N, C-alpha and C positions, 0 to 999 in steps of 0.2 A: 638582448640576451639575459636570462635570469641571473640574479646575484647569488653567488654561492656561499656557504659558510666559510669556505676557505678564503675567500676575497675578503670578507669582514675580519677574519682573523689575523690575515697580514696587515690590514689597515690599523688593527687595534694593537698589534703586536702581542698577540696571545695565540695560544693552540686553538685549532679547530674543534677539539673536544670542549675546550671551556666555553667556547661561543655556543656550540651545540646544547650544552647543559643550561646555559643562560636563557636562550631562546625557547628552550623546551620546558622552562619551569622547573628544572631539576637541580639547579644550583643551589648550595646551601649558603645563604647571605647572612651568616650570623655575626659578622662584623662590619663596622662602618666603611672599612676601606674596600672589603669585597663587595657590599652593597653598592658603592658609588662607582666601582668598575662595572658591576652589572647594569647599572642604569646608563653608563656612558656607552656600552657595547649594544643595549637595545636602542638607543638613540641613533647610533651610528648606523645599525641595521636598518632602521626606519628610513634615515637620509639616503641610504644607498638603494631603497626600494626593494629590500628582501622580502621574499614570500616564501613560506614554508611549503614544501613539498608534501601535498596532501596525501598523495598515492604512497610515498616512502612511510610518511607517519601511519597510515593505515595497516601497512604490512606489519610495521612493529607493533603497534597496539591492538590490532585486531578490530579496530573501529573506524567508522568514516567521518564522524562528527556531523552528521547529517541525518535527518528523519524527514520521511516523505508523508505528505497528505494526499491521499488518493480520493479523488472526488469525480464527478461525471458532468460534463457541460451539457448533456442532451435536455431539451426542455421537459420539465417536469422532475428532472433528477438533479436539478442543479442548485437546490437551496442549501446555502450555509450562511450563518450569522457573521457579521463583521466581527463581534465581540468574541466569538470563538476562535477566529484566526487571532486577535489580539491576545487571547489567553496562551494559544498554542505558542505564539512568538514570545511572550514573556517567559513562560516556562523553559524555553530553549535557550533563551539570550543568558540567562543566569548560569547556564551550563555551557556557554560558549559553544553551542550547536547550531547549525543552519536547518532551514525546512526547504524542502523541494516540493513543488506542486505538481502532481500527476494528474491530468485530467483525461478520462478514458471514455470511450464509446460504451453507452449502457449495454448494447447488445453483447458486448465481449463477457459480461460479467457472468453469464450462465455457460460460459465455455470452459469445460473442465479442464483444457490445455493452457488457458490463458493466465489464470491466477497464479499457478506455480512458476510460469516462466517470468512473470512479472517480479516474482521475489528473487529468482535466480539472476536476473539482470540488473536489479536495482542496487548501486553501491549506497546503501543507507543501513543505519543502525536500528531501524522499526519503521512501522508503517501505521498511520492513523488513517481509519477508513470512515469517510463522511458521505455516505450514499443513503442513510437513514431506511426508510421504509420501502424505497424501491430497490434496494439491494435484494436480488431474489434469495430465499431462504435456502435454495439448493447451493448458492455460492459460499455460504458461510462456512461450510466445512473445510473448504479449499483454504481459507484464511486461517481456520484453527489448526490445520494440519501442518502448517509451516513452520520451521525451526526459529524464524525472524520474529521477534515480538510484534504483535499486531494489536490495535485497539480499535474497536467499534465506536464511533462518536454518535450521541444522541439515537441510540439503538437500544431498546430494551431487550437484553440478551442475558443469558445466565453466565456466559463466559466472555472474557476479554471485551468488556464494554463499559462506558461511562456516559451517563445520562441524567437529566434533571428528574427531580421526584415530582412529577405533574399532579399526582393525587395530593400530595401535600400543598403544591401550589394553588390548586383549585380550592382546597379547603380554606386556606388563607384568605383567598380571594373573595369567597362567598361570606366567609366570618367578618371580613371588613364591611362590607355592605351591611350585613346584619348589626354591627357594631354601630354603624351610622345611622340606624333606625329603618333600614329598608327590609322588611320583613316578608313582602310580596315579590319574591325573587324568581327570575327565569335564568334558563340557559339556553343559548343560541349559538347555532353553528349552520352555515351554508352546507348544502350538500356539496359532495365532491365525486369526482370521477375517477380518483386513484385506486386502482384494484386492491391494494393491500394498504389499509389504513395505517397512518402512523401511530404509534402506541400511545401518543397524548392524546388523541381524539378521544378514546375511551377512558383514559385515566383522568383526564380533566373533568368529564361528565362523573365519574365515580367520585370523584374529590367534592363536586358540587353536592351530590345526592347525600355523601356521609355528612358534610355540614349541615345540611338543611335537617337530616335525620336527628343530628345530635343537638339541635335547637328545637326539636319537637315540632317542625314545619314540614309541610308537604313540597315536594320537589316534581309537581306536576307541570309546571310552566316550562315545557321543554319542546324545543324543535330541532332535532338533530338529523337532518334528512341524509339521504345517500343517493346515489346515481340511479339505483333500482327504485325508488320511491316515486310512484307514478303521480302523486300530487305536486311534487317539486323536482322535476327533472333539471338538472344544472345546465342552463343554456344561458347565453349572454343576454342580459336584459332582464331576467326573471329574479334577480336577487332581491331588489327593493320591495316588489310585490309579496314575495315571500316574507319579509320583514314586516310589511304592513299586516299581513295575514295573522302574523304571530302577535302583533299588539292588538289586533280585533278580537283574537281568540281568547286573550289574557287583557282585558281592559283595566284590571285592578293593579297591574304591574307597576312596580316602583324602583326596581333594581334588575340589572341585567348582568350576568357572566357571559362575556363573550369569548369564544375560542381562540379568534386570532383578530389582527388589526383590520382585516377586509370585512370580518363580520361586523366589528364595531362602526365602521364607516358606513356600512349599508344600514345598520340598526340606527344610526343617528339621523341619516337621511330619512328614514321612514318616521322616525318619532318626530322630526321637524315637520313632516307634512302632516302628521296628526295633532300638530300644535303643542307637543309636549316640549317643556324647558329642561334642558340638561342641567343637573344640579338642583333643580327645584322639584318638577314632576318626576323625574327620573336620574338615577345613577347608573353608570356603566363601568364596569372593569374589565380590562383585556390582558392578554398575555403577550409579550413582545420583549426583544432584546434592549430597546430604548423606550424611554418614556413616549406613549403615543401623542403627546402635545408637540414634541419636536419633530414628529414625522407628518401629521395631518392638520396640525394647528387647532385640534378640537380637546378641550379639557377633560379627557377620559382618564380614570384611574388606570394604572399599569401595574401588572405583576412582572418584575423585571426576570425574565427567564435568565438563569445563570449559566449561559454559554460560556462566558469568560473562564469561570472556575471550572467548567467541563474541560476546556482546552488545557488548563494548568494541571488538572489531575490526570489527564490522559498522557501529558508528557511526564509526569511523575510515575505512572505506571510504566511506561516504556523505559524509562532510566531504571527503575528499579529491577525490570527484567533483565537488563543488560548486566547488571551487578550480580544479582542473585539467582538468575536463571529464569527460564520461561514461566515457571509455575507462578511466578509474581504477577503475570498476566492474565491468569486464567479466570479470577473472580470478577464479579460485576462491582462497579462503584456508583451509588446513587447520590448525585449532588442535591442538597436541599436548596430551597428558595432562602434568599436571606434580605432582599430588598423589594420596595414597591415605590412607585411613585403617586403621591398624593397630589391628584389634580386640584383640590380646592386651595392648597397653600403653596403649590408648585414646588414641593421639596421631595427629595428620596428618604425614606424613613426605613429603618430596620423592621422586618416583619414580625420581631418579637413584641414590637408595640401594638400588634392588632389584637392580640389575646390579653 
């Protein structure tokens, strides 16, 4: 049976109101004797196994002390970075708020009745939506129309969204290779079968082109195929031949900006087959949440995608909305890149050192 405030009060020899104020952090402990009594009562409550009544507290405060992360476990919908989760937890922990994970069927996202019902039935103070490009555009208005604070994660959207600045990240990645004397640069991304490409696909390519243009160099060494591309249909086993074709098409290349970790692995395999030595004949840089070396054992430079900060800022936006009203969550927040992993000296360095 749950321990009550009244039982703690009897054991402590004080009123139930005093115990309630102390356990709810509302007691004025401005004198040593009062502070000492409060500490004794808190220790006694812990020894007796007291747990606060969350339902009763939510009725009084109008808040549940919980935020939901909405994601999808369906194949092709299920990506989210561990560092994003760490950032969300860090942002919530300092506010004594907990996280609930809601994994839903992707087919329900386009159901006009499902999303409103999800909000009505969830006992949380806000929802973080992490379904990136696979979230149908038609479903976004359902989230935007809800009174509960909602934030889209890693989705480039004008309202209620927090996402990394991928154009800036790609510019910095390209500038780093240029600074290291690699002027014959290319951009490589394997083709994809995703119907609606994630915004980072286009933005990273734009950032690469901008950096090359600023340096007065051509950005023509590019293969960024799609599923419709007859030359490079995305089928199992054709990835390395595509990378080999890329190297054959641009034999003078000495640096490559790779869209993702799989692109870097494939390109490294192809370069090895062509007898190219990483760090000597060729330098590569890739985008990932952790340094590529720790994932694949290959010394590839890594632009560290700031997913952790995305999680923290998303929580900040949710909490600001609770305090100041839903308008606080209506804008978009773009998170800058701050760090990269230098595979040459095996250290993480601030991106400010690149330029």
